[in-house]
Biopython code that builds the backbone (N, CA, C, O; Angstrom):
import numpy as np
from Bio.PDB.StructureBuilder import StructureBuilder

atoms = [
    (1, "MET", "N", (-10.341, 6.674, -6.275)),
    (1, "MET", "CA", (-9.102, 5.946, -6.476)),
    (1, "MET", "C", (-7.978, 6.953, -6.699)),
    (1, "MET", "O", (-8.153, 7.967, -7.375)),
    (2, "ALA", "N", (-6.846, 6.656, -6.126)),
    (2, "ALA", "CA", (-5.628, 7.434, -6.359)),
    (2, "ALA", "C", (-4.533, 6.444, -6.703)),
    (2, "ALA", "O", (-4.395, 5.414, -6.044)),
    (3, "ASN", "N", (-3.745, 6.750, -7.741)),
    (3, "ASN", "CA", (-2.641, 5.848, -8.053)),
    (3, "ASN", "C", (-1.499, 6.598, -8.706)),
    (3, "ASN", "O", (-1.667, 7.697, -9.235)),
    (4, "ILE", "N", (-0.337, 5.977, -8.656)),
    (4, "ILE", "CA", (0.869, 6.487, -9.290)),
    (4, "ILE", "C", (1.185, 5.541, -10.432)),
    (4, "ILE", "O", (1.227, 4.325, -10.241)),
    (5, "SER", "N", (1.409, 6.090, -11.617)),
    (5, "SER", "CA", (1.745, 5.278, -12.793)),
    (5, "SER", "C", (3.123, 5.661, -13.308)),
    (5, "SER", "O", (3.568, 6.798, -13.152)),
    (6, "ALA", "N", (3.788, 4.694, -13.925)),
    (6, "ALA", "CA", (5.130, 4.926, -14.458)),
    (6, "ALA", "C", (5.417, 3.884, -15.539)),
    (6, "ALA", "O", (4.629, 2.963, -15.755)),
    (7, "ALA", "N", (6.542, 4.041, -16.206)),
    (7, "ALA", "CA", (6.976, 3.010, -17.152)),
    (7, "ALA", "C", (7.201, 1.718, -16.368)),
    (7, "ALA", "O", (7.655, 1.766, -15.224)),
    (8, "PRO", "N", (6.891, 0.563, -16.965)),
    (8, "PRO", "CA", (7.044, -0.708, -16.248)),
    (8, "PRO", "C", (8.463, -0.924, -15.724)),
    (8, "PRO", "O", (9.449, -0.594, -16.383)),
    (9, "VAL", "N", (8.534, -1.488, -14.522)),
    (9, "VAL", "CA", (9.804, -1.782, -13.878)),
    (9, "VAL", "C", (9.720, -3.169, -13.232)),
    (9, "VAL", "O", (8.651, -3.592, -12.792)),
    (10, "ASP", "N", (10.834, -3.857, -13.182)),
    (10, "ASP", "CA", (10.903, -5.187, -12.584)),
    (10, "ASP", "C", (11.284, -5.058, -11.110)),
    (10, "ASP", "O", (12.386, -4.616, -10.787)),
    (11, "LEU", "N", (10.376, -5.441, -10.222)),
    (11, "LEU", "CA", (10.631, -5.379, -8.782)),
    (11, "LEU", "C", (10.828, -6.770, -8.168)),
    (11, "LEU", "O", (10.665, -6.951, -6.961)),
    (12, "THR", "N", (11.179, -7.745, -9.007)),
    (12, "THR", "CA", (11.368, -9.111, -8.513)),
    (12, "THR", "C", (12.457, -9.168, -7.446)),
    (12, "THR", "O", (12.260, -9.758, -6.384)),
    (13, "ARG", "N", (13.580, -8.565, -7.723)),
    (13, "ARG", "CA", (14.699, -8.602, -6.767)),
    (13, "ARG", "C", (14.308, -7.944, -5.441)),
    (13, "ARG", "O", (14.597, -8.471, -4.367)),
    (14, "GLN", "N", (13.653, -6.795, -5.530)),
    (14, "GLN", "CA", (13.227, -6.087, -4.318)),
    (14, "GLN", "C", (12.195, -6.902, -3.540)),
    (14, "GLN", "O", (12.191, -6.899, -2.309)),
    (15, "THR", "N", (11.325, -7.597, -4.264)),
    (15, "THR", "CA", (10.312, -8.434, -3.602)),
    (15, "THR", "C", (10.966, -9.609, -2.902)),
    (15, "THR", "O", (10.632, -9.914, -1.757)),
    (16, "ASN", "N", (11.898, -10.274, -3.578)),
    (16, "ASN", "CA", (12.608, -11.399, -2.969)),
    (16, "ASN", "C", (13.443, -10.956, -1.778)),
    (16, "ASN", "O", (13.683, -11.745, -0.865)),
    (17, "GLY", "N", (13.888, -9.705, -1.775)),
    (17, "GLY", "CA", (14.660, -9.141, -0.674)),
    (17, "GLY", "C", (13.790, -8.599, 0.449)),
    (17, "GLY", "O", (14.284, -7.950, 1.370)),
    (18, "GLU", "N", (12.485, -8.871, 0.365)),
    (18, "GLU", "CA", (11.519, -8.458, 1.385)),
    (18, "GLU", "C", (11.445, -6.941, 1.568)),
    (18, "GLU", "O", (11.234, -6.457, 2.680)),
    (19, "MET", "N", (11.616, -6.198, 0.479)),
    (19, "MET", "CA", (11.410, -4.756, 0.558)),
    (19, "MET", "C", (9.906, -4.479, 0.616)),
    (19, "MET", "O", (9.090, -5.387, 0.457)),
    (20, "ALA", "N", (9.560, -3.232, 0.842)),
    (20, "ALA", "CA", (8.167, -2.858, 1.070)),
    (20, "ALA", "C", (7.835, -1.539, 0.376)),
    (20, "ALA", "O", (8.723, -0.788, -0.027)),
    (21, "ILE", "N", (6.549, -1.282, 0.248)),
    (21, "ILE", "CA", (6.065, 0.042, -0.134)),
    (21, "ILE", "C", (5.842, 0.779, 1.174)),
    (21, "ILE", "O", (5.056, 0.339, 2.014)),
    (22, "GLY", "N", (6.527, 1.890, 1.347)),
    (22, "GLY", "CA", (6.371, 2.678, 2.558)),
    (22, "GLY", "C", (5.735, 4.011, 2.236)),
    (22, "GLY", "O", (5.968, 4.572, 1.165)),
    (23, "PHE", "N", (4.933, 4.523, 3.152)),
    (23, "PHE", "CA", (4.358, 5.859, 2.984)),
    (23, "PHE", "C", (3.844, 6.374, 4.320)),
    (23, "PHE", "O", (3.509, 5.611, 5.227)),
    (24, "ARG", "N", (3.795, 7.690, 4.405)),
    (24, "ARG", "CA", (3.174, 8.366, 5.550)),
    (24, "ARG", "C", (1.731, 8.659, 5.165)),
    (24, "ARG", "O", (1.436, 8.975, 4.013)),
    (25, "TYR", "N", (0.836, 8.550, 6.145)),
    (25, "TYR", "CA", (-0.574, 8.825, 5.872)),
    (25, "TYR", "C", (-1.255, 9.464, 7.074)),
    (25, "TYR", "O", (-0.825, 9.321, 8.218)),
    (26, "ARG", "N", (-2.323, 10.166, 6.768)),
    (26, "ARG", "CA", (-3.174, 10.767, 7.801)),
    (26, "ARG", "C", (-4.619, 10.515, 7.379)),
    (26, "ARG", "O", (-5.051, 10.977, 6.323)),
    (27, "VAL", "N", (-5.350, 9.796, 8.188)),
    (27, "VAL", "CA", (-6.764, 9.556, 7.912)),
    (27, "VAL", "C", (-7.533, 10.794, 8.352)),
    (27, "VAL", "O", (-7.481, 11.194, 9.515)),
    (28, "ASP", "N", (-8.246, 11.390, 7.405)),
    (28, "ASP", "CA", (-9.035, 12.593, 7.693)),
    (28, "ASP", "C", (-10.503, 12.265, 7.932)),
    (28, "ASP", "O", (-11.196, 13.004, 8.631)),
    (29, "ALA", "N", (-10.983, 11.167, 7.359)),
    (29, "ALA", "CA", (-12.324, 10.646, 7.621)),
    (29, "ALA", "C", (-12.235, 9.132, 7.510)),
    (29, "ALA", "O", (-11.762, 8.606, 6.502)),
    (30, "ALA", "N", (-12.683, 8.437, 8.534)),
    (30, "ALA", "CA", (-12.565, 6.977, 8.594)),
    (30, "ALA", "C", (-13.291, 6.315, 7.426)),
    (30, "ALA", "O", (-14.313, 6.825, 6.965)),
    (31, "PRO", "N", (-12.778, 5.193, 6.948)),
    (31, "PRO", "CA", (-13.442, 4.493, 5.855)),
    (31, "PRO", "C", (-14.802, 3.942, 6.284)),
    (31, "PRO", "O", (-14.972, 3.459, 7.403)),
    (32, "THR", "N", (-15.759, 4.028, 5.370)),
    (32, "THR", "CA", (-17.093, 3.474, 5.622)),
    (32, "THR", "C", (-17.293, 2.168, 4.857)),
    (32, "THR", "O", (-18.374, 1.581, 4.891)),
    (33, "GLY", "N", (-16.257, 1.721, 4.174)),
    (33, "GLY", "CA", (-16.276, 0.473, 3.423)),
    (33, "GLY", "C", (-14.848, 0.043, 3.157)),
    (33, "GLY", "O", (-13.912, 0.674, 3.647)),
    (34, "PRO", "N", (-14.666, -1.014, 2.394)),
    (34, "PRO", "CA", (-13.328, -1.537, 2.120)),
    (34, "PRO", "C", (-12.418, -0.532, 1.401)),
    (34, "PRO", "O", (-12.854, 0.202, 0.515)),
    (35, "VAL", "N", (-11.144, -0.522, 1.810)),
    (35, "VAL", "CA", (-10.103, 0.299, 1.176)),
    (35, "VAL", "C", (-8.944, -0.641, 0.845)),
    (35, "VAL", "O", (-8.500, -1.416, 1.692)),
    (36, "PHE", "N", (-8.461, -0.563, -0.391)),
    (36, "PHE", "CA", (-7.409, -1.462, -0.838)),
    (36, "PHE", "C", (-6.166, -0.693, -1.258)),
    (36, "PHE", "O", (-6.255, 0.351, -1.904)),
    (37, "LEU", "N", (-4.998, -1.224, -0.881)),
    (37, "LEU", "CA", (-3.717, -0.780, -1.405)),
    (37, "LEU", "C", (-3.454, -1.642, -2.617)),
    (37, "LEU", "O", (-3.574, -2.865, -2.545)),
    (38, "THR", "N", (-3.092, -1.017, -3.746)),
    (38, "THR", "CA", (-2.867, -1.775, -4.964)),
    (38, "THR", "C", (-1.448, -1.598, -5.486)),
    (38, "THR", "O", (-0.813, -0.560, -5.300)),
    (39, "LEU", "N", (-0.981, -2.634, -6.137)),
    (39, "LEU", "CA", (0.264, -2.638, -6.897)),
    (39, "LEU", "C", (-0.121, -3.334, -8.197)),
    (39, "LEU", "O", (-0.177, -4.562, -8.260)),
    (40, "ASP", "N", (-0.384, -2.544, -9.232)),
    (40, "ASP", "CA", (-0.994, -3.074, -10.453)),
    (40, "ASP", "C", (-2.243, -3.864, -10.074)),
    (40, "ASP", "O", (-3.125, -3.326, -9.404)),
    (41, "GLU", "N", (-2.340, -5.134, -10.490)),
    (41, "GLU", "CA", (-3.550, -5.907, -10.234)),
    (41, "GLU", "C", (-3.567, -6.561, -8.847)),
    (41, "GLU", "O", (-4.579, -7.149, -8.465)),
    (42, "GLY", "N", (-2.493, -6.474, -8.103)),
    (42, "GLY", "CA", (-2.470, -7.011, -6.740)),
    (42, "GLY", "C", (-3.088, -6.019, -5.776)),
    (42, "GLY", "O", (-2.840, -4.817, -5.873)),
    (43, "MET", "N", (-3.893, -6.513, -4.844)),
    (43, "MET", "CA", (-4.491, -5.609, -3.862)),
    (43, "MET", "C", (-4.645, -6.279, -2.514)),
    (43, "MET", "O", (-4.970, -7.463, -2.420)),
    (44, "VAL", "N", (-4.403, -5.490, -1.463)),
    (44, "VAL", "CA", (-4.582, -5.963, -0.093)),
    (44, "VAL", "C", (-5.533, -5.008, 0.630)),
    (44, "VAL", "O", (-5.525, -3.798, 0.402)),
    (45, "ASP", "N", (-6.338, -5.582, 1.494)),
    (45, "ASP", "CA", (-7.353, -4.824, 2.222)),
    (45, "ASP", "C", (-6.703, -4.061, 3.379)),
    (45, "ASP", "O", (-6.141, -4.664, 4.293)),
    (46, "MET", "N", (-6.787, -2.737, 3.328)),
    (46, "MET", "CA", (-6.197, -1.869, 4.353)),
    (46, "MET", "C", (-7.258, -1.283, 5.285)),
    (46, "MET", "O", (-6.948, -0.427, 6.114)),
    (47, "THR", "N", (-8.501, -1.735, 5.156)),
    (47, "THR", "CA", (-9.618, -1.151, 5.908)),
    (47, "THR", "C", (-9.372, -1.179, 7.409)),
    (47, "THR", "O", (-9.579, -0.176, 8.092)),
    (48, "ARG", "N", (-8.935, -2.311, 7.922)),
    (48, "ARG", "CA", (-8.705, -2.438, 9.374)),
    (48, "ARG", "C", (-7.642, -1.453, 9.846)),
    (48, "ARG", "O", (-7.798, -0.815, 10.887)),
    (49, "ILE", "N", (-6.558, -1.330, 9.076)),
    (49, "ILE", "CA", (-5.452, -0.441, 9.463)),
    (49, "ILE", "C", (-5.891, 1.014, 9.419)),
    (49, "ILE", "O", (-5.673, 1.759, 10.374)),
    (50, "PHE", "N", (-6.513, 1.424, 8.308)),
    (50, "PHE", "CA", (-6.951, 2.817, 8.198)),
    (50, "PHE", "C", (-8.099, 3.118, 9.155)),
    (50, "PHE", "O", (-8.201, 4.232, 9.670)),
    (51, "GLY", "N", (-8.959, 2.140, 9.395)),
    (51, "GLY", "CA", (-10.080, 2.344, 10.313)),
    (51, "GLY", "C", (-9.639, 2.505, 11.758)),
    (51, "GLY", "O", (-10.321, 3.166, 12.541)),
    (52, "ALA", "N", (-8.512, 1.911, 12.122)),
    (52, "ALA", "CA", (-7.998, 1.993, 13.491)),
    (52, "ALA", "C", (-7.117, 3.221, 13.727)),
    (52, "ALA", "O", (-6.788, 3.537, 14.871)),
    (53, "ALA", "N", (-6.736, 3.911, 12.656)),
    (53, "ALA", "CA", (-5.841, 5.070, 12.790)),
    (53, "ALA", "C", (-6.590, 6.255, 13.395)),
    (53, "ALA", "O", (-7.727, 6.530, 13.012)),
    (54, "PRO", "N", (-5.964, 6.951, 14.329)),
    (54, "PRO", "CA", (-6.590, 8.153, 14.889)),
    (54, "PRO", "C", (-6.783, 9.212, 13.799)),
    (54, "PRO", "O", (-5.882, 9.456, 12.997)),
    (55, "ILE", "N", (-7.940, 9.826, 13.776)),
    (55, "ILE", "CA", (-8.241, 10.863, 12.791)),
    (55, "ILE", "C", (-7.279, 12.043, 12.992)),
    (55, "ILE", "O", (-7.074, 12.517, 14.109)),
    (56, "GLY", "N", (-6.700, 12.497, 11.878)),
    (56, "GLY", "CA", (-5.864, 13.689, 11.893)),
    (56, "GLY", "C", (-4.431, 13.483, 12.364)),
    (56, "GLY", "O", (-3.688, 14.456, 12.496)),
    (57, "GLU", "N", (-4.023, 12.241, 12.622)),
    (57, "GLU", "CA", (-2.665, 11.967, 13.116)),
    (57, "GLU", "C", (-1.831, 11.309, 12.027)),
    (57, "GLU", "O", (-2.243, 10.307, 11.441)),
    (58, "TRP", "N", (-0.650, 11.879, 11.755)),
    (58, "TRP", "CA", (0.250, 11.283, 10.763)),
    (58, "TRP", "C", (0.837, 9.996, 11.309)),
    (58, "TRP", "O", (1.263, 9.928, 12.462)),
    (59, "ARG", "N", (0.853, 8.976, 10.461)),
    (59, "ARG", "CA", (1.426, 7.670, 10.800)),
    (59, "ARG", "C", (2.252, 7.197, 9.620)),
    (59, "ARG", "O", (2.180, 7.778, 8.537)),
    (60, "GLU", "N", (3.023, 6.163, 9.817)),
    (60, "GLU", "CA", (3.816, 5.595, 8.728)),
    (60, "GLU", "C", (3.575, 4.097, 8.680)),
    (60, "GLU", "O", (3.379, 3.451, 9.710)),
    (61, "ILE", "N", (3.592, 3.553, 7.467)),
    (61, "ILE", "CA", (3.395, 2.125, 7.287)),
    (61, "ILE", "C", (4.286, 1.620, 6.162)),
    (61, "ILE", "O", (4.598, 2.345, 5.218)),
    (62, "LYS", "N", (4.684, 0.370, 6.284)),
    (62, "LYS", "CA", (5.396, -0.340, 5.223)),
    (62, "LYS", "C", (4.642, -1.633, 4.968)),
    (62, "LYS", "O", (4.379, -2.397, 5.897)),
    (63, "VAL", "N", (4.293, -1.881, 3.705)),
    (63, "VAL", "CA", (3.600, -3.106, 3.316)),
    (63, "VAL", "C", (4.539, -3.908, 2.427)),
    (63, "VAL", "O", (5.014, -3.415, 1.404)),
    (64, "ARG", "N", (4.803, -5.146, 2.824)),
    (64, "ARG", "CA", (5.755, -5.994, 2.095)),
    (64, "ARG", "C", (5.327, -6.210, 0.645)),
    (64, "ARG", "O", (4.165, -6.510, 0.370)),
    (65, "LEU", "N", (6.278, -6.054, -0.278)),
    (65, "LEU", "CA", (6.011, -6.335, -1.693)),
    (65, "LEU", "C", (5.588, -7.785, -1.883)),
    (65, "LEU", "O", (4.752, -8.076, -2.738)),
    (66, "SER", "N", (6.148, -8.694, -1.102)),
    (66, "SER", "CA", (5.793, -10.105, -1.228)),
    (66, "SER", "C", (4.315, -10.333, -0.921)),
    (66, "SER", "O", (3.691, -11.222, -1.501)),
    (67, "CYS", "N", (3.768, -9.557, -0.036)),
    (67, "CYS", "CA", (2.347, -9.641, 0.294)),
    (67, "CYS", "C", (1.503, -9.259, -0.927)),
    (67, "CYS", "O", (0.502, -9.909, -1.226)),
    (68, "LEU", "N", (1.916, -8.204, -1.622)),
    (68, "LEU", "CA", (1.200, -7.774, -2.823)),
    (68, "LEU", "C", (1.386, -8.773, -3.963)),
    (68, "LEU", "O", (0.471, -8.976, -4.762)),
    (69, "ARG", "N", (2.560, -9.397, -4.046)),
    (69, "ARG", "CA", (2.769, -10.451, -5.046)),
    (69, "ARG", "C", (1.819, -11.613, -4.785)),
    (69, "ARG", "O", (1.199, -12.135, -5.712)),
    (70, "GLU", "N", (1.705, -12.015, -3.529)),
    (70, "GLU", "CA", (0.798, -13.106, -3.166)),
    (70, "GLU", "C", (-0.658, -12.743, -3.434)),
    (70, "GLU", "O", (-1.500, -13.623, -3.615)),
    (71, "ALA", "N", (-0.951, -11.445, -3.457)),
    (71, "ALA", "CA", (-2.314, -10.973, -3.715)),
    (71, "ALA", "C", (-2.574, -10.732, -5.202)),
    (71, "ALA", "O", (-3.620, -10.195, -5.567)),
    (72, "GLY", "N", (-1.620, -11.128, -6.072)),
    (72, "GLY", "CA", (-1.866, -11.067, -7.509)),
    (72, "GLY", "C", (-1.028, -10.106, -8.313)),
    (72, "GLY", "O", (-1.185, -10.041, -9.532)),
    (73, "ALA", "N", (-0.137, -9.349, -7.678)),
    (73, "ALA", "CA", (0.702, -8.406, -8.427)),
    (73, "ALA", "C", (1.777, -9.142, -9.212)),
    (73, "ALA", "O", (2.416, -10.056, -8.690)),
    (74, "ASN", "N", (1.976, -8.747, -10.461)),
    (74, "ASN", "CA", (3.075, -9.259, -11.286)),
    (74, "ASN", "C", (4.265, -8.334, -11.038)),
    (74, "ASN", "O", (4.407, -7.306, -11.701)),
    (75, "VAL", "N", (5.112, -8.700, -10.087)),
    (75, "VAL", "CA", (6.205, -7.814, -9.689)),
    (75, "VAL", "C", (7.302, -7.712, -10.739)),
    (75, "VAL", "O", (8.195, -6.874, -10.616)),
    (76, "ALA", "N", (7.250, -8.550, -11.771)),
    (76, "ALA", "CA", (8.251, -8.498, -12.840)),
    (76, "ALA", "C", (7.970, -7.384, -13.832)),
    (76, "ALA", "O", (8.835, -7.048, -14.641)),
    (77, "GLU", "N", (6.777, -6.803, -13.785)),
    (77, "GLU", "CA", (6.422, -5.740, -14.731)),
    (77, "GLU", "C", (5.397, -4.802, -14.093)),
    (77, "GLU", "O", (4.209, -4.855, -14.413)),
    (78, "VAL", "N", (5.866, -3.952, -13.196)),
    (78, "VAL", "CA", (4.993, -3.058, -12.436)),
    (78, "VAL", "C", (4.921, -1.695, -13.120)),
    (78, "VAL", "O", (5.942, -1.036, -13.320)),
    (79, "SER", "N", (3.704, -1.282, -13.477)),
    (79, "SER", "CA", (3.522, 0.044, -14.069)),
    (79, "SER", "C", (2.696, 0.962, -13.169)),
    (79, "SER", "O", (2.673, 2.175, -13.379)),
    (80, "GLU", "N", (2.023, 0.396, -12.175)),
    (80, "GLU", "CA", (1.313, 1.190, -11.172)),
    (80, "GLU", "C", (1.793, 0.736, -9.794)),
    (80, "GLU", "O", (1.183, -0.135, -9.174)),
    (81, "PRO", "N", (2.898, 1.336, -9.314)),
    (81, "PRO", "CA", (3.515, 0.864, -8.079)),
    (81, "PRO", "C", (2.788, 1.243, -6.791)),
    (81, "PRO", "O", (3.153, 0.771, -5.714)),
    (82, "PHE", "N", (1.764, 2.086, -6.890)),
    (82, "PHE", "CA", (1.045, 2.494, -5.679)),
    (82, "PHE", "C", (-0.343, 2.958, -6.060)),
    (82, "PHE", "O", (-0.518, 3.738, -6.996)),
    (83, "GLY", "N", (-1.318, 2.477, -5.333)),
    (83, "GLY", "CA", (-2.683, 2.946, -5.513)),
    (83, "GLY", "C", (-3.503, 2.686, -4.266)),
    (83, "GLY", "O", (-3.231, 1.750, -3.514)),
    (84, "LEU", "N", (-4.503, 3.516, -4.052)),
    (84, "LEU", "CA", (-5.493, 3.299, -2.999)),
    (84, "LEU", "C", (-6.850, 3.318, -3.685)),
    (84, "LEU", "O", (-7.128, 4.195, -4.504)),
    (85, "SER", "N", (-7.687, 2.355, -3.350)),
    (85, "SER", "CA", (-8.961, 2.209, -4.025)),
    (85, "SER", "C", (-10.070, 1.944, -3.018)),
    (85, "SER", "O", (-9.915, 1.138, -2.101)),
    (86, "THR", "N", (-11.194, 2.636, -3.203)),
    (86, "THR", "CA", (-12.391, 2.397, -2.392)),
    (86, "THR", "C", (-13.601, 2.863, -3.177)),
    (86, "THR", "O", (-13.495, 3.721, -4.053)),
    (87, "GLU", "N", (-14.731, 2.299, -2.862)),
    (87, "GLU", "CA", (-15.985, 2.754, -3.459)),
    (87, "GLU", "C", (-16.871, 3.378, -2.397)),
    (87, "GLU", "O", (-18.043, 3.658, -2.648)),
    (88, "SER", "N", (-16.318, 3.595, -1.215)),
    (88, "SER", "CA", (-17.063, 4.129, -0.082)),
    (88, "SER", "C", (-16.460, 5.456, 0.362)),
    (88, "SER", "O", (-15.449, 5.907, -0.176)),
    (89, "GLY", "N", (-17.097, 6.068, 1.347)),
    (89, "GLY", "CA", (-16.584, 7.310, 1.896)),
    (89, "GLY", "C", (-15.285, 7.096, 2.645)),
    (89, "GLY", "O", (-15.158, 6.169, 3.445)),
    (90, "PHE", "N", (-14.326, 7.959, 2.380)),
    (90, "PHE", "CA", (-13.009, 7.843, 3.007)),
    (90, "PHE", "C", (-12.194, 9.052, 2.588)),
    (90, "PHE", "O", (-12.257, 9.474, 1.433)),
    (91, "SER", "N", (-11.433, 9.611, 3.510)),
    (91, "SER", "CA", (-10.545, 10.719, 3.170)),
    (91, "SER", "C", (-9.190, 10.478, 3.830)),
    (91, "SER", "O", (-9.094, 10.253, 5.036)),
    (92, "ILE", "N", (-8.144, 10.532, 3.000)),
    (92, "ILE", "CA", (-6.788, 10.273, 3.477)),
    (92, "ILE", "C", (-5.825, 11.221, 2.783)),
    (92, "ILE", "O", (-6.004, 11.558, 1.612)),
    (93, "SER", "N", (-4.814, 11.641, 3.506)),
    (93, "SER", "CA", (-3.689, 12.375, 2.929)),
    (93, "SER", "C", (-2.489, 11.447, 3.027)),
    (93, "SER", "O", (-2.328, 10.745, 4.025)),
    (94, "PHE", "N", (-1.647, 11.437, 2.002)),
    (94, "PHE", "CA", (-0.463, 10.596, 2.067)),
    (94, "PHE", "C", (0.705, 11.319, 1.417)),
    (94, "PHE", "O", (0.526, 12.201, 0.577)),
    (95, "GLU", "N", (1.914, 10.922, 1.829)),
    (95, "GLU", "CA", (3.130, 11.537, 1.305)),
    (95, "GLU", "C", (4.276, 10.542, 1.414)),
    (95, "GLU", "O", (4.171, 9.515, 2.084)),
    (96, "ASN", "N", (5.363, 10.871, 0.744)),
    (96, "ASN", "CA", (6.608, 10.108, 0.832)),
    (96, "ASN", "C", (6.422, 8.634, 0.483)),
    (96, "ASN", "O", (6.888, 7.753, 1.204)),
    (97, "VAL", "N", (5.732, 8.375, -0.639)),
    (97, "VAL", "CA", (5.557, 7.005, -1.122)),
    (97, "VAL", "C", (6.891, 6.553, -1.700)),
    (97, "VAL", "O", (7.482, 7.252, -2.523)),
    (98, "ARG", "N", (7.377, 5.363, -1.263)),
    (98, "ARG", "CA", (8.709, 4.933, -1.671)),
    (98, "ARG", "C", (8.879, 3.428, -1.489)),
    (98, "ARG", "O", (8.101, 2.774, -0.795)),
    (99, "LEU", "N", (9.916, 2.901, -2.132)),
    (99, "LEU", "CA", (10.371, 1.555, -1.796)),
    (99, "LEU", "C", (11.171, 1.678, -0.510)),
    (99, "LEU", "O", (12.017, 2.563, -0.381)),
    (100, "ALA", "N", (10.907, 0.802, 0.428)),
    (100, "ALA", "CA", (11.558, 0.905, 1.729)),
    (100, "ALA", "C", (12.115, -0.448, 2.143)),
    (100, "ALA", "O", (11.556, -1.492, 1.805)),
    (101, "SER", "N", (13.208, -0.421, 2.870)),
    (101, "SER", "CA", (13.752, -1.670, 3.392)),
    (101, "SER", "C", (12.872, -2.145, 4.545)),
    (101, "SER", "O", (12.312, -1.344, 5.294)),
    (102, "ASN", "N", (12.766, -3.442, 4.666)),
    (102, "ASN", "CA", (12.013, -4.045, 5.753)),
    (102, "ASN", "C", (12.973, -4.304, 6.892)),
    (102, "ASN", "O", (13.802, -5.211, 6.817)),
    (103, "GLU", "N", (12.869, -3.530, 7.926)),
    (103, "GLU", "CA", (13.729, -3.673, 9.089)),
    (103, "GLU", "C", (12.953, -4.365, 10.204)),
    (103, "GLU", "O", (13.097, -4.035, 11.381)),
    (104, "GLY", "N", (12.125, -5.334, 9.805)),
    (104, "GLY", "CA", (11.275, -6.031, 10.757)),
    (104, "GLY", "C", (10.006, -5.275, 11.077)),
    (104, "GLY", "O", (9.236, -5.676, 11.949)),
    (105, "ASP", "N", (9.784, -4.153, 10.353)),
    (105, "ASP", "CA", (8.635, -3.319, 10.654)),
    (105, "ASP", "C", (7.595, -3.284, 9.528)),
    (105, "ASP", "O", (6.612, -2.548, 9.615)),
    (106, "ALA", "N", (7.809, -4.072, 8.480)),
    (106, "ALA", "CA", (6.843, -4.119, 7.362)),
    (106, "ALA", "C", (5.751, -5.129, 7.699)),
    (106, "ALA", "O", (5.997, -6.121, 8.385)),
    (107, "VAL", "N", (4.548, -4.865, 7.210)),
    (107, "VAL", "CA", (3.398, -5.715, 7.512)),
    (107, "VAL", "C", (2.796, -6.289, 6.245)),
    (107, "VAL", "O", (3.081, -5.841, 5.134)),
    (108, "CYS", "N", (1.967, -7.277, 6.439)),
    (108, "CYS", "CA", (1.089, -7.796, 5.406)),
    (108, "CYS", "C", (-0.308, -7.744, 6.026)),
    (108, "CYS", "O", (-0.603, -8.512, 6.942)),
    (109, "PRO", "N", (-1.169, -6.853, 5.540)),
    (109, "PRO", "CA", (-2.486, -6.688, 6.166)),
    (109, "PRO", "C", (-3.333, -7.955, 6.179)),
    (109, "PRO", "O", (-4.303, -8.031, 6.934)),
    (110, "THR", "N", (-2.994, -8.952, 5.361)),
    (110, "THR", "CA", (-3.780, -10.179, 5.342)),
    (110, "THR", "C", (-3.355, -11.160, 6.434)),
    (110, "THR", "O", (-4.007, -12.185, 6.629)),
    (111, "ASP", "N", (-2.270, -10.857, 7.147)),
    (111, "ASP", "CA", (-1.791, -11.750, 8.231)),
    (111, "ASP", "C", (-2.695, -11.634, 9.457)),
    (111, "ASP", "O", (-2.459, -12.301, 10.464)),
]
sb = StructureBuilder()
sb.init_structure("model")
sb.init_model(0)
sb.init_chain("A")
sb.init_seg("    ")
for serial, (resi, resn, name, xyz) in enumerate(atoms, 1):
    if name == "N":
        sb.init_residue(resn, " ", resi, " ")
    sb.init_atom(name, np.array(xyz, "f"), 0.0, 1.0, " ", f" {name:<3s}", serial, name[0])
structure = sb.get_structure()
């Protein structure tokens, strides 16, 4: 598991504005089991996305905050704004984790 922790912050406005968590990633070894993106207690399954990514190639993704809210995140009091969790083999590099505007390019992996 990898996560970023901080003092709690209210992301309700950003969620209602359809903002997203954006980050660059490079899959170094494909997942052998489920991989989840987390926002506190909210989590979405990213296995399909990471499993389809070419090994060793940098890519960028934006995941809608509203998707994480629907998956159980309390966006009014976020203390862990980013996490990746798996209990299986998987290797990923990531950078530039940020709140990002949704310009029609943000996804919800559960769609």
